[in-house]
MARKE-463275 format. One record per atom (N, C-alpha, C): atom name; residue number from 1; z negated, y negated, x negated. Coordinates in nm, 2 decimals. Each point is the difference from the previous one (the first is absolute). Layout:
N
<CA; NUM; <Z; Y; X>>
...
***
This chain:
104
<N; 1; <1.53; -1.06; -0.42>>
<CA; 1; <-0.10; 0.00; -0.13>>
<C; 1; <-0.14; 0.03; 0.08>>
<N; 2; <-0.06; 0.09; -0.10>>
<CA; 2; <-0.13; 0.07; 0.05>>
<C; 2; <-0.10; -0.05; -0.11>>
<N; 3; <-0.10; -0.06; 0.08>>
<CA; 3; <-0.08; -0.14; -0.07>>
<C; 3; <-0.14; 0.08; 0.01>>
<N; 4; <-0.07; -0.02; -0.15>>
<CA; 4; <-0.14; 0.10; 0.00>>
<C; 4; <-0.10; -0.13; 0.12>>
<N; 5; <-0.15; 0.06; -0.02>>
<CA; 5; <-0.05; -0.10; 0.07>>
<C; 5; <-0.05; -0.13; -0.05>>
<N; 6; <0.01; 0.00; -0.12>>
<CA; 6; <-0.02; -0.11; -0.11>>
<C; 6; <0.12; -0.07; 0.02>>
<N; 7; <0.11; 0.03; 0.04>>
<CA; 7; <0.09; -0.07; -0.02>>
<C; 7; <0.03; -0.04; 0.14>>
<N; 8; <0.00; 0.04; 0.10>>
<CA; 8; <0.02; 0.00; 0.15>>
<C; 8; <-0.07; -0.15; 0.03>>
<N; 9; <0.09; -0.12; 0.08>>
<CA; 9; <-0.07; -0.13; 0.01>>
<C; 9; <-0.13; 0.01; 0.13>>
<N; 10; <-0.08; -0.09; -0.04>>
<CA; 10; <-0.17; -0.01; 0.03>>
<C; 10; <0.06; -0.04; 0.12>>
<N; 11; <-0.07; 0.05; 0.13>>
<CA; 11; <0.01; -0.05; 0.17>>
<C; 11; <-0.15; -0.06; -0.02>>
<N; 12; <0.05; -0.10; 0.10>>
<CA; 12; <-0.11; -0.07; -0.02>>
<C; 12; <-0.03; -0.06; 0.16>>
<N; 13; <0.10; 0.05; 0.09>>
<CA; 13; <0.00; -0.04; 0.14>>
<C; 13; <0.09; 0.15; 0.04>>
<N; 14; <-0.07; 0.07; 0.09>>
<CA; 14; <0.08; 0.10; 0.07>>
<C; 14; <0.03; -0.11; 0.10>>
<N; 15; <0.19; 0.03; 0.02>>
<CA; 15; <0.10; -0.06; 0.07>>
<C; 15; <0.02; 0.11; 0.11>>
<N; 16; <0.08; -0.02; 0.10>>
<CA; 16; <0.05; 0.03; 0.12>>
<C; 16; <0.04; 0.12; -0.06>>
<N; 17; <0.12; -0.04; -0.10>>
<CA; 17; <0.09; 0.14; -0.09>>
<C; 17; <-0.04; 0.07; -0.07>>
<N; 18; <-0.20; -0.05; -0.01>>
<CA; 18; <-0.01; 0.10; -0.09>>
<C; 18; <-0.07; 0.12; 0.05>>
<N; 19; <-0.09; -0.05; 0.14>>
<CA; 19; <-0.05; 0.06; 0.10>>
<C; 19; <0.12; 0.11; 0.06>>
<N; 20; <0.06; -0.04; 0.05>>
<CA; 20; <0.12; 0.10; 0.09>>
<C; 20; <0.04; 0.09; -0.14>>
<N; 21; <0.01; 0.00; -0.10>>
<CA; 21; <0.02; 0.08; -0.12>>
<C; 21; <-0.12; 0.15; 0.05>>
<N; 22; <-0.12; -0.06; 0.01>>
<CA; 22; <-0.14; 0.07; -0.02>>
<C; 22; <0.03; 0.07; 0.12>>
<N; 23; <0.03; -0.04; 0.13>>
<CA; 23; <0.01; 0.02; 0.13>>
<C; 23; <0.10; 0.10; 0.01>>
<N; 24; <0.15; -0.02; -0.05>>
<CA; 24; <0.09; 0.08; -0.04>>
<C; 24; <-0.08; 0.13; -0.08>>
<N; 25; <-0.03; 0.01; -0.06>>
<CA; 25; <-0.04; 0.13; -0.10>>
<C; 25; <-0.12; 0.05; 0.05>>
<N; 26; <-0.06; -0.05; 0.07>>
<CA; 26; <-0.09; 0.08; 0.11>>
<C; 26; <0.03; 0.04; 0.09>>
<N; 27; <0.12; -0.01; 0.08>>
<CA; 27; <0.09; 0.05; 0.12>>
<C; 27; <0.05; 0.12; -0.11>>
<N; 28; <0.08; -0.01; -0.06>>
<CA; 28; <0.05; 0.07; -0.09>>
<C; 28; <-0.10; 0.13; -0.03>>
<N; 29; <-0.12; -0.05; -0.12>>
<CA; 29; <-0.09; 0.10; -0.03>>
<C; 29; <-0.07; 0.10; 0.12>>
<N; 30; <0.00; -0.06; 0.12>>
<CA; 30; <-0.10; 0.07; 0.10>>
<C; 30; <0.13; 0.02; 0.11>>
<N; 31; <0.11; 0.01; -0.01>>
<CA; 31; <0.11; 0.05; 0.06>>
<C; 31; <-0.02; -0.04; 0.16>>
<N; 32; <0.01; -0.17; 0.01>>
<CA; 32; <-0.03; -0.06; 0.11>>
<C; 32; <0.16; 0.01; 0.08>>
<N; 33; <-0.05; -0.03; 0.15>>
<CA; 33; <0.12; 0.03; 0.04>>
<C; 33; <0.12; -0.17; 0.03>>
<N; 34; <0.10; 0.01; -0.01>>
<CA; 34; <0.06; -0.10; 0.02>>
<C; 34; <-0.06; -0.15; 0.06>>
<N; 35; <-0.03; 0.04; 0.14>>
<CA; 35; <-0.04; -0.11; 0.09>>
<C; 35; <-0.13; -0.01; 0.00>>
<N; 36; <-0.10; 0.09; -0.07>>
<CA; 36; <-0.11; -0.01; -0.01>>
<C; 36; <-0.04; -0.04; -0.15>>
<N; 37; <0.01; -0.05; -0.09>>
<CA; 37; <0.00; -0.02; -0.09>>
<C; 37; <-0.09; -0.14; -0.07>>
<N; 38; <-0.11; 0.04; -0.09>>
<CA; 38; <-0.09; -0.13; -0.04>>
<C; 38; <0.07; -0.12; -0.01>>
<N; 39; <-0.07; -0.08; 0.09>>
<CA; 39; <0.02; -0.15; -0.03>>
<C; 39; <-0.08; -0.11; -0.06>>
<N; 40; <0.09; -0.10; -0.01>>
<CA; 40; <-0.09; -0.07; -0.07>>
<C; 40; <-0.05; -0.12; 0.05>>
<N; 41; <-0.13; -0.03; 0.00>>
<CA; 41; <-0.03; -0.12; 0.10>>
<C; 41; <0.01; -0.12; -0.11>>
<N; 42; <-0.01; -0.11; 0.13>>
<CA; 42; <-0.03; -0.18; -0.10>>
<C; 42; <-0.09; 0.00; -0.07>>
<N; 43; <0.04; -0.09; -0.11>>
<CA; 43; <-0.09; 0.00; -0.13>>
<C; 43; <-0.12; -0.06; 0.09>>
<N; 44; <-0.03; -0.08; 0.06>>
<CA; 44; <-0.15; -0.05; 0.06>>
<C; 44; <-0.04; 0.12; 0.11>>
<N; 45; <0.07; 0.09; 0.00>>
<CA; 45; <-0.05; 0.10; 0.11>>
<C; 45; <-0.15; 0.02; 0.00>>
<N; 46; <-0.09; 0.00; -0.11>>
<CA; 46; <-0.13; 0.01; 0.07>>
<C; 46; <-0.09; -0.06; -0.11>>
<N; 47; <0.06; -0.12; -0.06>>
<CA; 47; <-0.06; -0.12; -0.07>>
<C; 47; <-0.02; 0.05; -0.17>>
<N; 48; <0.06; 0.12; -0.03>>
<CA; 48; <-0.06; 0.05; -0.15>>
<C; 48; <0.15; 0.00; -0.06>>
<N; 49; <-0.02; 0.02; -0.14>>
<CA; 49; <0.09; -0.03; -0.08>>
<C; 49; <0.12; 0.16; -0.04>>
<N; 50; <0.14; -0.02; -0.01>>
<CA; 50; <0.07; 0.04; -0.05>>
<C; 50; <0.07; 0.01; 0.17>>
<N; 51; <0.11; 0.16; 0.00>>
<CA; 51; <0.02; 0.03; 0.13>>
<C; 51; <-0.08; 0.12; 0.07>>
<N; 52; <0.05; 0.02; 0.15>>
<CA; 52; <-0.11; 0.08; 0.05>>
<C; 52; <0.13; 0.12; 0.07>>
<N; 53; <0.01; 0.11; -0.01>>
<CA; 53; <0.07; 0.09; 0.04>>
<C; 53; <-0.07; 0.09; 0.10>>
<N; 54; <0.04; 0.05; 0.12>>
<CA; 54; <-0.03; 0.04; 0.13>>
<C; 54; <0.07; 0.11; 0.00>>
<N; 55; <-0.04; 0.12; 0.04>>
<CA; 55; <0.07; 0.12; 0.05>>
<C; 55; <-0.10; 0.08; 0.07>>
<N; 56; <0.04; -0.05; 0.12>>
<CA; 56; <-0.05; 0.10; 0.14>>
<C; 56; <0.05; 0.13; 0.04>>
<N; 57; <0.11; 0.06; -0.09>>
<CA; 57; <0.05; 0.12; 0.05>>
<C; 57; <-0.01; 0.11; -0.11>>
<N; 58; <-0.06; -0.02; -0.10>>
<CA; 58; <-0.02; 0.08; -0.13>>
<C; 58; <-0.13; 0.07; 0.02>>
<N; 59; <0.01; 0.07; -0.13>>
<CA; 59; <-0.15; 0.12; 0.01>>
<C; 59; <-0.13; -0.14; 0.03>>
<N; 60; <-0.07; 0.07; 0.03>>
<CA; 60; <-0.13; -0.08; 0.07>>
<C; 60; <-0.09; -0.05; -0.13>>
<N; 61; <0.04; 0.00; -0.14>>
<CA; 61; <-0.06; -0.02; -0.09>>
<C; 61; <0.09; -0.04; -0.14>>
<N; 62; <0.12; -0.05; 0.06>>
<CA; 62; <0.11; 0.00; -0.11>>
<C; 62; <-0.03; -0.15; -0.10>>
<N; 63; <-0.08; -0.09; 0.07>>
<CA; 63; <-0.02; -0.10; -0.12>>
<C; 63; <-0.08; 0.05; -0.09>>
<N; 64; <-0.11; 0.11; 0.01>>
<CA; 64; <-0.09; 0.02; -0.08>>
<C; 64; <0.09; 0.09; -0.10>>
<N; 65; <0.09; 0.09; 0.03>>
<CA; 65; <0.05; 0.08; -0.06>>
<C; 65; <0.16; -0.10; -0.09>>
<N; 66; <0.02; -0.11; 0.02>>
<CA; 66; <0.13; -0.06; -0.05>>
<C; 66; <-0.05; -0.10; -0.11>>
<N; 67; <-0.10; -0.03; 0.02>>
<CA; 67; <-0.07; 0.00; -0.17>>
<C; 67; <-0.05; 0.09; -0.13>>
<N; 68; <-0.04; 0.10; 0.04>>
<CA; 68; <-0.05; 0.12; -0.09>>
<C; 68; <0.01; 0.08; 0.01>>
<N; 69; <0.08; 0.05; 0.14>>
<CA; 69; <0.03; 0.18; 0.02>>
<C; 69; <-0.10; 0.06; 0.04>>
<N; 70; <0.00; 0.09; 0.03>>
<CA; 70; <-0.10; 0.11; 0.06>>
<C; 70; <0.05; 0.09; 0.10>>
<N; 71; <-0.08; 0.06; 0.11>>
<CA; 71; <0.02; 0.08; 0.06>>
<C; 71; <-0.01; -0.05; 0.17>>
<N; 72; <0.08; -0.01; 0.11>>
<CA; 72; <-0.03; -0.09; 0.09>>
<C; 72; <-0.10; 0.12; 0.09>>
<N; 73; <-0.08; -0.10; 0.08>>
<CA; 73; <-0.01; 0.11; 0.13>>
<C; 73; <0.04; 0.05; 0.10>>
<N; 74; <0.12; -0.04; 0.00>>
<CA; 74; <0.10; 0.03; 0.09>>
<C; 74; <0.09; 0.17; -0.06>>
<N; 75; <0.04; -0.01; -0.12>>
<CA; 75; <0.08; 0.11; 0.00>>
<C; 75; <-0.05; 0.03; -0.21>>
<N; 76; <-0.04; 0.14; 0.01>>
<CA; 76; <-0.04; 0.03; -0.14>>
<C; 76; <0.11; -0.03; -0.12>>
<N; 77; <0.09; -0.10; 0.02>>
<CA; 77; <0.07; 0.02; -0.10>>
<C; 77; <-0.04; -0.15; -0.10>>
<N; 78; <-0.02; 0.05; -0.16>>
<CA; 78; <-0.01; -0.11; -0.08>>
<C; 78; <0.08; -0.05; -0.03>>
<N; 79; <-0.02; -0.18; 0.04>>
<CA; 79; <0.06; -0.11; -0.05>>
<C; 79; <-0.04; -0.04; -0.13>>
<N; 80; <0.11; -0.09; -0.06>>
<CA; 80; <0.02; -0.05; -0.13>>
<C; 80; <0.01; -0.16; 0.05>>
<N; 81; <-0.05; -0.09; -0.07>>
<CA; 81; <-0.03; -0.13; 0.04>>
<C; 81; <0.17; -0.02; 0.04>>
<N; 82; <0.02; -0.09; 0.03>>
<CA; 82; <0.10; -0.10; 0.06>>
<C; 82; <0.07; -0.10; -0.15>>
<N; 83; <0.15; 0.03; -0.06>>
<CA; 83; <0.04; -0.04; -0.09>>
<C; 83; <0.01; -0.16; 0.03>>
<N; 84; <-0.08; -0.13; -0.08>>
<CA; 84; <-0.03; -0.10; 0.05>>
<C; 84; <0.11; -0.10; -0.12>>
<N; 85; <0.04; -0.09; 0.07>>
<CA; 85; <0.09; -0.11; -0.12>>
<C; 85; <-0.12; -0.04; -0.06>>
<N; 86; <0.04; -0.02; -0.14>>
<CA; 86; <-0.09; -0.06; -0.12>>
<C; 86; <-0.06; -0.09; 0.05>>
<N; 87; <-0.09; -0.06; 0.00>>
<CA; 87; <-0.06; -0.12; 0.00>>
<C; 87; <-0.13; 0.01; 0.11>>
<N; 88; <0.06; 0.07; 0.10>>
<CA; 88; <-0.13; 0.02; 0.07>>
<C; 88; <-0.08; 0.11; 0.03>>
<N; 89; <-0.10; 0.01; 0.11>>
<CA; 89; <-0.07; 0.10; 0.02>>
<C; 89; <-0.04; 0.00; 0.15>>
<N; 90; <-0.06; 0.12; 0.08>>
<CA; 90; <-0.02; 0.00; 0.11>>
<C; 90; <-0.14; 0.02; 0.04>>
<N; 91; <-0.09; -0.08; 0.11>>
<CA; 91; <-0.13; 0.08; 0.02>>
<C; 91; <0.02; 0.01; 0.16>>
<N; 92; <-0.06; 0.10; 0.02>>
<CA; 92; <-0.03; 0.01; 0.14>>
<C; 92; <-0.06; -0.12; 0.12>>
<N; 93; <0.05; -0.04; 0.09>>
<CA; 93; <-0.07; -0.07; 0.11>>
<C; 93; <-0.11; 0.07; 0.06>>
<N; 94; <0.08; 0.10; 0.08>>
<CA; 94; <-0.01; 0.16; 0.09>>
<C; 94; <0.04; 0.07; 0.00>>
<N; 95; <0.02; 0.12; 0.06>>
<CA; 95; <0.08; 0.14; -0.01>>
<C; 95; <0.11; -0.04; 0.03>>
<N; 96; <0.08; -0.08; 0.06>>
<CA; 96; <0.14; -0.06; 0.04>>
<C; 96; <0.06; -0.09; -0.06>>
<N; 97; <-0.10; -0.09; -0.05>>
<CA; 97; <0.06; -0.16; -0.08>>
<C; 97; <-0.05; 0.01; -0.14>>
<N; 98; <0.06; -0.08; -0.08>>
<CA; 98; <-0.02; -0.01; -0.18>>
<C; 98; <0.04; -0.12; -0.02>>
<N; 99; <-0.05; -0.03; -0.11>>
<CA; 99; <0.02; -0.14; -0.05>>
<C; 99; <0.08; -0.01; -0.16>>
<N; 100; <0.11; -0.07; 0.05>>
<CA; 100; <0.04; 0.00; -0.14>>
<C; 100; <-0.02; -0.10; -0.13>>
<N; 101; <-0.02; 0.00; -0.10>>
<CA; 101; <-0.05; -0.09; -0.07>>
<C; 101; <0.08; -0.02; -0.17>>
<N; 102; <-0.01; -0.09; -0.03>>
<CA; 102; <0.01; -0.02; -0.15>>
<C; 102; <-0.08; 0.03; -0.10>>
<N; 103; <0.03; 0.05; -0.10>>
<CA; 103; <-0.05; 0.07; -0.11>>
<C; 103; <-0.08; -0.10; -0.05>>
<N; 104; <0.04; -0.13; 0.00>>
<CA; 104; <-0.06; -0.12; -0.14>>
<C; 104; <-0.05; -0.09; 0.13>>
***
């Protein structure tokens, strides 16, 4: 079954499962090595909301590219935004970490 955005269930909290889906999507999108994939941090990692994903082995600016796409400082490739599960959005914490937040 394929849901449209208005039919997708509302996300009120980013669970570990949702955060892992985003981390997996980031790893696939930017071709992470399996042993050096993006990691989901504990919910209280920095006292902010949502969950934080850290990836020290990716492009130096992957966190900015994940949400909006663009051109990396490392490679001249143009990157599309990472496909995200319905009901969440991401914001960079720094070039190698981003926060996953609910849209509501």
